Each structure stands twice: as C-alpha cells, then as structure tokens.
C-alpha positions in Angstrom: 127.9 122.7 82.4 126.0 126.0 82.3 123.1 125.9 84.8 119.7 127.5 84.0 117.2 128.4 86.7 115.7 124.9 86.8 117.0 121.4 86.2 117.4 120.6 82.5 119.0 117.1 82.5 117.0 114.8 84.9 117.6 111.2 85.6 114.6 109.4 87.0 115.3 106.2 89.0 111.6 105.2 89.1 108.8 105.3 86.6 106.4 107.7 88.4 108.6 110.8 88.2 109.3 110.0 84.5 105.5 109.8 83.8 104.8 112.9 85.8 107.4 115.0 83.9 106.0 113.8 80.6 102.4 114.7 81.8 103.8 118.1 82.6 105.1 118.5 79.1 108.7 118.3 80.3 109.7 114.9 78.9 112.6 116.5 77.0 114.3 117.2 80.3 114.5 113.4 81.1 117.9 112.0 80.0 117.9 108.7 81.9 115.3 106.3 83.2 114.7 103.1 85.2 114.8 99.9 83.2 111.3 99.1 84.6 109.8 102.2 83.0 106.7 101.4 80.8 104.8 104.7 80.9 104.8 106.7 78.8 105.9 104.5 75.9 107.9 107.3 74.3 110.2 107.4 77.4 111.5 103.9 76.7 113.9 105.4 74.1 115.8 107.2 76.8 119.0 105.5 78.3 118.2 103.0 81.0 120.4 103.5 84.0 118.9 101.6 86.9 116.8 98.9 88.2 115.0 99.5 91.5 117.7 98.8 94.1 120.8 99.1 91.9 122.1 101.5 89.3 124.9 102.0 86.8 126.7 104.9 88.4 129.2 105.5 85.6 126.4 105.6 83.0 124.5 108.1 85.2 127.5 110.3 85.5 128.1 110.2 81.8 124.6 111.7 81.2 125.8 114.8 83.2 122.5 115.2 85.1 121.7 118.3 87.0 119.2 116.4 89.1 118.5 112.8 90.0 115.1 111.8 91.2 114.8 108.8 93.5 112.1 107.1 95.7 112.1 105.8 99.3 114.5 104.1 101.6 114.9 101.3 99.2 117.0 103.5 97.0 119.0 105.0 99.9 122.2 103.2 99.0 122.0 104.3 95.4 121.4 108.0 96.4 124.2 107.9 99.0 126.6 106.8 96.3 125.4 109.4 93.8 125.8 112.1 96.5 129.3 110.9 97.2 130.0 111.4 93.5 128.8 115.0 93.7 125.4 114.7 92.0 122.3 116.5 93.1 119.6 114.1 94.3 116.0 114.5 95.4 114.3 111.5 97.0 110.5 111.4 97.2 108.8 109.1 99.7 105.1 109.3 98.8 103.0 106.5 100.3 99.4 107.8 100.3 97.1 109.2 97.7 97.4 112.6 99.2 101.2 112.3 99.1 101.2 111.3 95.4 99.3 114.5 94.6 101.8 116.4 96.7 104.6 114.8 94.8 103.1 116.0 91.5 103.0 119.6 92.8 106.5 119.4 94.3 108.0 118.1 91.1 106.2 120.8 89.2 107.8 123.4 91.5 111.3 121.8 91.1 111.1 122.2 87.3 109.4 125.5 87.3 106.0 124.3 86.1 103.8 125.1 89.2 100.6 125.9 87.3 100.8 122.8 85.1 101.5 120.7 88.1 98.6 122.1 90.0 96.3 121.5 87.1 97.5 117.9 86.8 97.0 117.3 90.5 93.5 118.8 90.3 92.7 116.6 87.3 93.9 113.5 89.2 91.9 114.5 92.2 88.8 114.9 90.1 89.2 111.4 88.8 89.3 110.1 92.4 86.0 111.9 93.1 84.4 110.4 90.1 85.3 107.0 91.4 84.0 107.8 94.8 80.6 108.9 93.4 80.4 105.8 91.2 81.0 103.5 94.2 78.0 104.9 95.9 75.8 103.0 93.4 77.3 99.6 94.5 74.9 97.4 96.5 77.7 96.5 98.9 81.4 97.0 99.4 83.1 93.6 98.7 86.0 92.5 100.8 89.2 92.9 98.7 92.5 91.2 99.2 95.3 92.9 97.3 98.6 91.0 97.2 101.7 92.8 96.0 104.0 89.7 96.5 103.4 86.0 96.7 106.2 84.6 98.9 106.1 85.8 101.5 102.5 87.0 101.1 102.5 90.9 101.3 99.5 93.2 101.4 98.3 96.5 102.7 100.5 99.0 100.6 98.9 102.3 101.5 98.1 104.0 98.3 96.5 100.9 96.9 94.5 100.3 100.0 93.2 103.9 99.8 92.4 103.5 96.1 90.4 100.3 96.8 88.4 102.3 99.4 87.8 105.0 96.9 86.8 102.5 94.2 84.2 100.9 96.5 85.9 98.0 98.1 86.7 97.1 101.7 90.4 96.2 102.2 91.1 93.0 103.9 94.0 94.2 106.1 93.3 97.9 106.7 95.5 97.9 109.9 98.6 97.4 107.7 98.4 100.5 105.5 100.4 102.7 107.9 103.4 100.3 107.7 105.8 101.6 105.0 108.1 98.6 105.1 107.0 95.6 103.2 108.5 93.3 105.9 105.9 94.7 108.3 103.1 93.9 105.9 103.6 90.2 105.6 100.3 88.3 106.2 99.4 84.7 106.9 97.7 82.8 104.1 95.5 81.2 106.8 94.4 84.6 108.0 93.3 85.5 104.5 91.0 82.5 104.5 89.6 83.6 107.8 88.8 87.1 106.5 87.3 85.5 103.4 87.9 87.9 100.5 85.2 88.3 97.9 87.7 89.7 95.4 91.4 88.9 95.1 93.7 91.2 93.1 97.3 90.4 92.6 100.2 92.5 91.3 103.5 90.8 91.7 106.0 93.5 90.9 108.4 92.2 88.4 106.8 88.9 87.5 103.6 87.6 86.0 100.8 86.5 88.4 100.0 82.8 88.3 96.3 82.5 89.3 96.5 78.8 89.8 99.1 79.4 92.5 96.6 81.6 94.3 93.6 79.4 93.9 95.4 76.2 95.0 96.8 77.5 98.2 95.7 75.5 101.2 92.1 76.2 102.0 91.8 79.2 99.7 89.1 77.3 97.7 86.9 78.1 100.7 87.1 81.9 100.0 84.3 83.6 98.2 86.7 85.1 95.7 88.0 81.7 94.5 84.5 80.1 94.6 83.1 82.7 92.4 86.1 83.1 90.1 87.0 86.6 91.2 90.8 86.3 91.1 92.4 88.9 88.9 95.7 90.6 88.1 96.5 94.3 87.6 99.8 94.9 86.0 102.3 96.5 88.5 103.0 99.4 86.1 99.4 100.6 86.6 99.0 100.1 90.3 102.4 99.8 92.1 103.9 103.0 90.9 102.9 105.8 93.3 102.2 108.3 90.6 99.7 109.3 87.9 99.3 105.7 86.6 97.9 104.5 89.9 95.5 107.4 90.2 94.3 106.9 86.6 94.5 103.5 85.0 95.1 101.7 88.3 92.0 103.3 89.8 89.9 102.5 86.7 90.9 98.9 86.7 90.1 98.6 90.4 86.7 100.2 89.7 86.0 97.7 86.9 86.9 94.7 88.9 84.9 95.8 92.0 81.9 96.7 89.8 82.1 93.3 88.2 82.3 91.6 91.6 79.1 93.3 92.8 77.2 92.9 89.6 77.1 96.5 88.5 78.1 97.9 85.1 81.3 100.1 85.3 80.9 103.8 85.0 81.7 104.9 81.4 83.6 107.9 82.9 86.0 105.3 84.4 86.6 103.2 81.2 90.0 101.5 81.2 92.4 102.6 78.6 94.6 99.6 78.8 93.9 95.8 78.6 92.4 94.5 81.8 92.2 91.0 83.2 88.4 90.9 82.8 86.7 90.0 79.5 84.8 92.8 77.9 81.1 92.7 78.6 81.3 90.1 81.4 79.0 90.7 84.3 77.7 88.5 87.1 75.0 89.2 89.6 76.2 89.7 93.2 76.3 86.6 95.2 77.4 87.7 98.6 78.4 84.9 100.9 76.8 84.6 104.3 80.2 84.6 106.1 81.4 88.0 107.3 84.6 89.1 109.0 85.0 91.9 111.5 88.3 93.3 112.6 89.6 92.2 115.9 89.3 95.7 117.3 85.5 95.5 116.7 85.4 92.2 118.5 87.2 93.6 121.5 90.3 91.5 120.9 93.8 92.7 121.2 
C-alpha cells in the first residue's frame, strides 16, 4: 500500500464518524462502516464490518484500511485486537456537546480538511444558538425524563442532557450527566415518579420504544407526562450518536417536543427534516401541574 499524506481508506466502527466524513465531503475515503449506520443513506452501500461491541476482523483487514475510527471504552476490546493485527486505530471518546464539536475539528485535521471541519463545527454551533434563543420564548422549562434504555432504566447521558437544556427543558437527573458509564446512570422507576416529569422521551438504542410499557409502569400514571400524553420517541440514530445527527435532527426533534409540551409553536428555523413522533400541527396549551420537584442538594439533603 502506497501511503499519501492523509488516510485514504478509513473504516468507521460507529455512525457519527461516517456522517462527519460525508459532511466534510470525504465520503469516498470510507471503505467500511458499522452495521448500525443509517446516516447518511448513501453510506449504507459500503461494506458493513462491525456492530457496536464486536467486529469482523478478517473483513476489516481485507479492506486494507490505513485508519480505523472507533468510539469509547465499549470498543476497547475491538481496538486492542485491531492494534495487535497491526492496524492504525484512533478512538474518540466525546461525551459532551463541546466534545462533539471538538471531534468534528479533530477528524477534519486527521483527514487534512481543517477549514471544512471548522466551518462544519461553526455551523453546528450556530444551530445550537438558534435553539437557545428559541427556548427563551417558552413560558416555562418542563421537566424532561430521557431514557436511553428500559431495563434497567438508564438516563442522564451527557450530550443528550445538554441538548435538552439548550432546547428549553429541565433534565430530571442532572446529577448523572458526568457519569460516562451507563451502569452508573441506572435510575429507580420510583424516583422518576417522585421527580414527576412533564415530558418523557425514550430512545432505546437498537429496539423500538413501546409506549405502553412506559405508561403502565407502577405509579407512572401519576406523572404529568403520562397524564397529559407527553410520552414520545426519538430514534436513536438521531439522538444517541454523538455527532452531527444529535446536534441537528436530534436537537430539532427535542425542540419540537418541548415546544409542544409548553404549548408554543416550534421555531421554523428548527423544522425537523425527518419524521417525528408528534403529529403535524398538533399543539396543546400548557397545563403545568402544581407538584414540583427540587434536587436533594437544594433541600439540604445528602
């Protein structure tokens, strides 16, 4: 293999780096993708070489990559084996909105497209600011419970929590967002009832959300979200991939659901491009319950 100045044959083990490379105009460099890749649609024609925690090593080797891109400790075993096989690997570990923007710029540097990456990061940041400004028109910030898995119940993933804040919501478990491991973000269903979410958003990575399962959990009928019918799904490809999708379509869908919950029309600048879980044109007046929850720290409890 004759090496150029920058990687030319890239295998992406997660979707967000694939989407980023395509957004940078460098999709031709991608030679292998994760089987979970949805965005962009044209990438689906590339060879699928991995799931999230396992990979087809022989198939990756056969693609002769000069770079493999991975994500987080969850792919540590995969990357260790690839390194043992002599392949160059770069593992990202972005968990926050700021780190997603940094990932975009870093990946641009790796492939020699610094200016394009900086422009893309600035475009994504401008979209975040648009959502912040739109949220200022909301009459209140509804309590939002986002569940990324149903059994055990997991919440508080950092970049989603931050996007909910930006979109005008108040996250139900803000104390969990600094926990990178999902095992440290398991929450009690009973505590969710105590904190009384006004909006429930689910995104069960890898499987369809069953709203009836959520609504019929013990005592969850007492929550404002269930009582007012504010239980929705955002597809994981839009919100649980720490990359451009989360900062664009994921943010737009959060904005629309929160706006609907507080009875405000969504900002036209934040119109969703994909199908959402909310019927077009539906709007309800805000009906804020009298019950409120305050963090333990604010109550002086340990």
